[in-house]
N, C-alpha and C positions, 0 to 999 in steps of 0.2 A: 529540472535543478534537482539537488540532492534534498532527500526528506528534511534534513537537519543540516543547519552550517553553524560555523564557528570552529573553536579550538577542540582539540580532542576531548578535552574536559567538559566543555560546554555541551557538546555533541552527546556524550554518555549521560549528562544531566537531563538533557532534552530527552533521550531515548527511555529513561527511567520514569519521569515525570510529565511529557507532554505527547498527545497523539500528533501525529503528523498532520500537515495542512492537506484536506482532500484536494486531489488534483483539479477537480471540477471548479474550485475556487481560484485556480491560477490559469485555467484555460477552460475552452467551452468544451465540454466533454459529456459523453453520456454517463449517467449516475453509476451504470455498472462497472465503469471503470474505477470510481471510487471505491466500489464495494471489493473489486479484485485486488487492487493495490494495497488498500488498506488492511485487509485480511492477510497478504503476503508480508505485510510490515508490521503485524501484530507483536506487541512485546512479549504477551503470555503466549507459550508454545502452543497449548491447547486451543488458542484462537485463530492460529495459523493454518495453512494448508497442511494437512498430514504428509502428502506427497506430491511431488513436482507435477505429476500427471493430472493431479485434479486442478492444479493450477492453469496448466495447458489447456485443459478441457473447457474451463471457464474463459479463457482468452479466445478460443477458438469457437465458442458460443457466442462470444460478442462479436466477433468479426462476421460469423455467419448471419447474424440478427442485423448486420448493418446493410 
């Protein structure tokens, strides 16, 4: 499901004021999935991945560890 739901205005407000629900609260997932997705969805640019390759590497590491 999308990290935020509602009208465009409601979604913009949620992005500004709320953290997305960690995926592990919605399904049985390893905690590393939360780390990866919440980093990718971070509101502040400095909290997100600097490059898509870093995101890819974390996803690859996750799959390699399973």
